[in-house]
N, C-alpha and C positions, 0 to 999 in steps of 0.2 A: 530246401531240397539239396543244396550242396553239402550240408552237414550229414544228411542221411546217406548220401553217396560215399562220403568219407568213411562213415561207420561200416557201410557194406563192404568197401574195399579192404578195410582193416580186418573185418570178420573173415573174409575169404583168405586173406594173407595168414591170419592166425590158424585157420583151418588147414591150410597147406602145410604150415610149419608143424602143426600137431600131427598131421598125416605122415609127414616124412619122419618126424622125431620118433613117434611111436613105432613105425615100421622098422626104422634103423635100430632102435633100442632093442626090439624083440629079436631081430636077426643077430645082433651083437651079443646079447646076454643069454639067449636061449637057443642052443644049437638044434633043439628038436623042432623049432618053428620053421616052417617052410616060407618061402617068399609070398605065396598066396595068402597064407594065414596072417603073416605080418601086415600085408597090405589091407586085408579085410579088417583087422583090428584097428589099424590106423584110420581106415575110412570111417569106422564107427565112432572113434574119438573125434575126428574132424566133423562128422555129422552132428555130434552132440554140441560142438561149438556153434554150428549153424543153427541148430534148434534153439539154443539159448538166446542167440541173437533174434530169432523169430519171436520167441516169447517176450523178450524185452521190447521189441518193436510193437508187438500187439498190445502190451500193457501201456506203452506210451500212447498209442492210438486211442485206447480206451479212456485214459486220463484226459487226453485232448478232447474227446467227444463229450465226456462228462463236464469239462469246463465250458465247452460250447453250449451244452444244454443248460448249465447253470446261468450262463450269461443271458440265454434266451428267457429263462424263467424270471430272472431279475428284470429284464426289459419288459416282459409282460406284466409283472407286478407293478413296475413303475407306471406303465400305461394304464393299468386298472386303477391305480391310485390317482392318476391324473384325471381319469374319467369320473371317479368318485368325487374328487374335489370339485370338478365342474358341476356335477349333479348337486352337491351341497351348495355351491354358489348360486346355481339357478333356483334351488328350493328356497334358499334364504332370500333371494330377490323376490320370488313369488310371494313368500310370507310377508315381507316388508311392504310390498305393493298392496296386498290384500288388506293388511292392517291400516294402511293409509286410506284405502277406499271405504273402510268401515265408517269413517267420519264424513263421507260425502253427503251432501244435502238431499240427493235424490234417493228415494227408497229402492228403486230398481238396481242402482249401482251397489247399494249396501247388500242387497240380496245376492248379487253376483259375487261380491267379495266374500260372503259367507260360504257360498258354494265353492269358490276357489280355495278357501282354507280347508274345507272338507275334502276336496279332491287331492290336495297336498297330503292330508293325513292318510288317505287311502293308498296313495302311491309311496309314501314314506312313513311307515308305521312309527318310526322314532319321533315323528312330529305329532302323533295322535294326542298325547297328554297335553302338549303345549296348545294345540288347536282347541281341545276341549276347555282348557283354562280360558282361552280368548272368548269362546262362545259363552261360557258361563259369566265372564266379566261383562259381556255385552248385555246379558239378561239381568245382571245386577244393577244396571243403570236405572236411575229414577224414571218411572213411567206412570203417566196419568191417563185414565180412560173413564168416560162417564159410566161405563158398565161396572167399573170397580169403585164407584163412589166419588170420582173426581168431579169437581164443579167446572165444567168447560162452558164458557159463555157463548162463543161465536162458532159459526159453522166451519170456519177455517181451522179453528183449534180442534174441532171434532174430526174433521177430515185428516188433519195431520196425525192425530192420535190413532186413527184407524189404520193409516199407512204404516205408522210405527209398529202397530200390533202385528201386521202381516210380516214385517221383517223379523220380529221377535218369535213369531210362530215358526218361521223358517229356521231360526237358530235352534229352537227346541227340537224340530224334526231332525236336524243334522246331528244333534247330540244323541238322539235316540238311535240313529243309524250307525254312529261311530262306536257306541258302547257295545262290546261283544255280548253274544248270547251266552246263557249259562251252560249250554252244552258244548261250548268251545273251550275245552280243557286247557289248551296251550295259550290261550289269549290272556293278557294281563288284566287285572281288575283296576280300571282307571278311577281316579278321584274326581268328584264333582263338587265345586264350591259355589253354591247358589244362595249364599247368605243375603237375606233381604230381597231376593228376586221375586218378581211378579210373573206367575206362570198360569197358563190356561190349557187344559187338555194335554197335560204333560204325561206321556205314556212310556214307561220303562219296563213294560211287561217282558218277562223271560230274559232279563238282562243281568249281567254280572257287573257288580259295582264295587269299588274299593271303599273309600270314605265318602259319605254323602253329608254335606253340610247345608241345611236349609233353615238355619236359625232366622227367625223373624221373617220368613218367607210368606208370600201370599199366593195361595193356590185356588184357582177359580174353575168352575164347571166340573168336569169329570177328570180326575187325575188317578192314574193307575200304576201301582207298583207290584202287582200280583206276580207271583212266581219269581220274584227277584232274589238274587243271592247277594247280600251285603257282606263283603269280606272285611271291611274296615268299620270304623265307628260311624254311627248314624245320628245326626243331630237335627231334630225338628223343634227345638226349644222356641216356645212362644210363636210358632207358626200359626197362620190363619187359613183355614179351608172354608171358602165362602162361595156363594152363588155367582155364576157368570152369565152365560147366555140362558141357561135353563135352571141349573141347580149347582150345588157344591158337594160332589160326592168324592170320597177318598177310598180307594180300593187297594188292599194290601193282603190279598188272600194267598195262602200257600207259599209265602215268602220265608226266607231264612235270614236271620240276623246273627251272624257269627260272633260279633262283638256287641258292645253296648248299643242300646237303642233308646234314645232320649226323646220323649214327647212332653216334657213338663210345660204347663201353661199353654198348650196348644188348643186352639179354638176349632172344633169340628162343627161347622154350622150345618153341613149336610150329612147324609148317611155315611157311616164309616164301617168298613168291614176288615177284620183281621182273621178270617176263618182259616183254621188249620195252620196258622203261621207259627214258626218256631223261633223263639227268642233264646239264644244260647248264653248271652251275657247279661249284665245289669240292664234292667229295663225300668224306665220311669214314665208314668202317666200322671204324676202328682199335679194337682191343681189344673188338670185338663178339663175342658168343658165339651160335652157331647150334646149339641143342640138338636140332633136328630137321632135316628136309630143307630145303635151300635151292635155289631155281631162279632164276638170273639169265640164262636163255637169251635171246639176242638183245638184251640191254640195251646201251645206248650211254652212254659216259662221255666228255664233251667237255672237262671241266676237270681240274684236279688231283684225283687219286683216292688215297685212303689206306686200305689194308687191313692196316696193320701190326699184328701181334699178334692178328689175328682167329682165332677158334677154330671150326673146322667139325667138329662131333661126329657128323654123320650124312651122308646123301647130299648131294652138291653137283653142280649142273649149271650150268656157266657157258659152255656151248657157244655159239659165235657171238657172244659178248660182245665189243664193240669199245671200245678205249681210244684216245682222240685227244689226251690230255694226259699229263702226268707221272704215273707210277704208283709208289706205295710199297707194297711187299708183303712185306717181310721179317718173319720171326717168325711166319708162318702155320703153324697146326697142323691136321691132318686125322685122321680115324679110319681105321684099316686095315681095318675090317670093313664098310665101306660104299663105294658107287660114288662116285668123286670125279672130276669133269671140271673142271679148272682151265684158264685161258688158257695158251697156249703161253709157255714160258720162265718160268712161275711155279714157284717151288720152295716146298715145304712140308715140315714135319717131321711124321712120323707119330707119333701118340700114342694 
């Protein structure tokens, strides 16, 4: 405040000096100038000095205000950063606690831990892929159930197996909920690694998926991948689709495989359908076994396709199937007791 007062006094003094100097100079050097004209001109010059001071003062105030606003912005940014770090810390603690509870001996606690992980993924999308990885790893754990051919001797073992099944079905449902729908254009395509997993009633209908790995997986009852879009590679190598509670059906109608789709050595014990499905990349069904009816009516294969050694043991409907790339189909076998419709020029051995 003292500095501003000094500058104000100095400006007034300079203005007075300018006023007197200009007025006297005009009167001394220009005889035609009257006293009123000289005073008016000096006043204008003095006013200019005051105006310059006012402009300087206003600019200084502006710069001070800008600095104050910048300090406020920095403070808010630091506060936001602190809040974000607190959120990250809390999320990390929730994640670690949920992972710890997944190993709890009580199935209700494990179900709660799975829901806690899913809630974290919903609130923090950056955790979604990590949570999906954890859910998939849980489903990859060894699992035995008498419905899947395991030899469980005691009632206690059967009860424990059934409780474990309920936890696993919860993990499946949460995966289905977290994977985005195909009509969500802005959502990322998450990867699912279910190598060797045992699944039942796994339903990813209308979902967008990145890479799906189900090598050596076991799928029971009704599993549905219809209208899925697979943006990454898909691996079903040596997977088994078998009966569960009622049957072992595999549905993949109207799906789109943007990259390779591998089903070599896959065992389809129940009905399998790939109607109107589009295979854009390399596709392999070599040495696959179709123990029940197969329908690929209207399917499109745009890349290299391999059906070598495939076994069709029931009805086959490949009417309207289109192949736009190289096709390998030698060694195919079909059943003489069932209706078989193969593409034109395909040869098969009846067995």
